[in-house]
C-alpha positions in Angstrom: 31.0 0.3 -12.9 29.8 -2.9 -14.4 28.1 -3.8 -11.0 25.8 -0.8 -11.7 24.9 -2.2 -15.1 21.1 -2.1 -14.4 21.4 1.6 -13.6 23.4 2.4 -16.7 21.0 0.4 -18.8 18.1 2.4 -17.3 19.7 5.6 -18.5 20.0 4.3 -22.1 16.4 2.9 -21.9 14.8 6.1 -20.6 16.9 9.0 -21.8 17.0 9.6 -25.6 19.9 12.0 -25.1 22.2 9.3 -23.9 24.9 8.7 -26.5 27.7 6.6 -25.1 28.7 4.5 -22.1 31.5 6.9 -21.2 29.2 9.9 -21.4 26.6 8.3 -19.1 29.2 7.2 -16.5 31.1 10.5 -16.4 28.4 13.1 -17.0 25.1 11.9 -15.6 24.7 13.3 -12.1 21.7 11.1 -11.3 23.8 8.0 -11.9 26.8 9.3 -10.0 24.5 10.1 -7.0 23.1 6.6 -7.1 26.5 5.0 -7.2 27.6 7.1 -4.2 24.4 6.1 -2.4 25.1 2.4 -3.0 28.4 2.8 -1.2 27.0 5.0 1.6 24.1 2.6 2.1 26.5 -0.4 2.4 28.5 1.4 5.0 25.4 2.5 6.8 24.2 -1.1 7.0 27.6 -2.1 8.4 27.0 0.5 11.1 30.0 2.6 10.2 29.5 6.0 12.0 29.6 9.4 10.3 31.1 8.3 7.0 27.8 7.4 5.2 26.3 10.8 5.9 29.6 12.5 4.9 29.5 10.6 1.5 25.8 11.6 1.0 26.6 15.2 1.6 29.6 15.2 -0.7 27.4 13.6 -3.3 24.8 16.3 -2.8 27.4 19.0 -3.3 28.6 17.6 -6.6 25.4 16.3 -8.1 22.5 18.3 -6.5 20.9 15.0 -5.5 20.4 14.3 -1.7 19.8 10.7 -0.8 19.9 9.7 2.9 22.2 6.7 3.3 19.5 4.7 5.1 17.1 4.9 2.1 16.4 1.6 0.4 16.5 1.8 -3.4 15.9 -1.0 -5.8 17.6 -1.8 -9.1 17.1 0.3 -12.2 16.4 3.7 -10.6 16.8 6.5 -13.1 17.2 10.0 -11.9 16.8 12.4 -14.9 18.8 15.6 -14.6 18.7 15.1 -10.8 19.1 18.7 -9.5 16.9 19.1 -6.4 15.9 15.5 -5.9 15.6 14.5 -2.2 15.1 11.0 -1.0 14.5 10.8 2.8 15.8 8.5 5.4 13.0 5.9 5.6 12.1 6.0 1.9 11.7 2.6 0.1 12.0 2.8 -3.7 11.2 -0.2 -5.8 12.6 -1.4 -9.1 12.8 0.5 -12.4 11.6 3.8 -10.9 12.0 7.1 -12.7 12.5 10.4 -10.8 12.6 13.7 -12.7 14.3 16.8 -11.4 13.0 18.5 -8.2 11.3 15.4 -6.8 11.0 15.0 -3.1 10.3 11.8 -1.2 9.9 13.5 2.2 8.3 13.4 5.6 5.5 15.5 6.9 6.8 16.5 10.3 9.1 15.7 13.2 7.8 12.2 13.9 10.2 9.4 14.5 10.3 6.0 12.8 8.9 5.3 9.4 7.9 8.7 8.0 8.8 8.6 4.3 7.0 7.0 1.3 7.2 3.6 -0.2 7.4 3.7 -4.0 6.4 0.6 -5.9 8.0 -0.9 -9.0 7.9 0.9 -12.4 6.7 4.2 -10.9 7.3 7.5 -12.7 7.4 10.7 -10.6 7.3 13.9 -12.7 9.3 17.1 -12.3 8.8 18.9 -9.0 6.4 16.4 -7.5 6.3 15.9 -3.7 5.4 12.6 -2.2 5.2 13.1 1.5 4.7 10.9 4.6 4.5 7.2 5.3 2.3 6.4 2.3 2.5 3.9 -0.5 2.6 4.6 -4.2 1.5 1.4 -6.0 3.3 -0.3 -8.9 3.1 1.1 -12.4 1.7 4.5 -11.2 2.5 7.9 -12.5 2.8 11.1 -10.4 2.3 14.2 -12.6 4.7 17.2 -12.5 4.4 19.4 -9.4 1.7 17.1 -7.8 1.7 16.9 -4.0 0.8 13.4 -2.9 -0.2 12.9 0.8 -2.3 9.7 0.5 -1.8 6.2 -0.7 -1.9 5.7 -4.5 -3.3 2.4 -5.9 -1.4 0.5 -8.6 -1.8 1.6 -12.3 -3.0 5.1 -11.3 -2.1 8.6 -12.3 -2.0 11.4 -9.8 -2.1 15.1 -10.7 -2.6 18.4 -8.9 -2.3 20.0 -5.5 -3.3 18.1 -3.4 -2.9 15.1 -5.6 -6.1 13.7 -7.3 -6.2 10.2 -8.5 -7.3 9.1 -11.9 -6.8 5.9 -13.8 -5.6 5.4 -17.4 -8.2 2.7 -18.2 -6.5 0.4 -15.7 -3.5 0.1 -17.9 0.2 0.2 -17.0 1.6 3.7 -17.3 4.4 3.9 -19.9 7.7 5.0 -18.4 8.2 7.3 -21.4 4.7 8.9 -21.0 4.1 12.1 -22.8 3.8 14.5 -19.8 1.5 16.8 -21.7 -1.3 14.3 -22.1 -2.1 13.4 -18.5 -5.7 13.0 -17.5 -6.9 15.5 -14.8 -9.9 14.1 -12.9 -11.1 17.6 -12.0 -11.0 18.8 -15.6 -12.7 15.6 -16.6 -15.5 16.3 -14.1 -15.9 19.9 -15.4 -16.0 18.8 -19.0 -18.7 16.2 -18.1 -20.7 18.8 -16.3 -20.4 21.2 -19.3 -21.7 18.5 -21.6 -24.7 17.9 -19.2 -25.5 21.6 -19.2 -25.4 21.7 -23.0 -27.8 18.7 -23.1 -30.2 20.3 -20.7 -30.1 23.6 -22.6 -31.0 21.7 -25.8 -33.9 20.0 -24.1 -35.2 23.3 -22.7 -35.2 24.8 -26.2 
């Protein structure tokens, strides 16, 4: 398991509930799914038939996480809780990415070829979010819980809502331990700005 040290370290770095090495290795489904994927992916690249998909389905049965063996995943991925996470065949996931439960990196139809997203480094994707199609999510970005992302996301951005709307956190890198409650919503910001303008106009009319 020492060869998966970066993934184990990611758990301790990003999950305050992690208590011991043994607990993380034996009880963290996200880590177990990732280890199984590394094996399945290696076999897939060796063009071994059938077995990679079998391993991915066995992993899905035991962990609730479905990762296609062809998906390319960088070091330091942390899948928190894991249940319901789906990573499609042509997905490319960068380094130090965090995925919360129920995240889907999926396609948008029956097209062939590259049809799943590219996720940059240090990206956080919140609970239940769907990132769909051959799009790119830039480095250091944050996808809010239950957002549906169908278009490219620039680096250092936050995306919220359905469909996903992009806002920026003052151009700063998003903290991987971001408080999910305090995420800027561009629509709400616009409404609040409009409300302030209406109040100013009412004052001037009086």
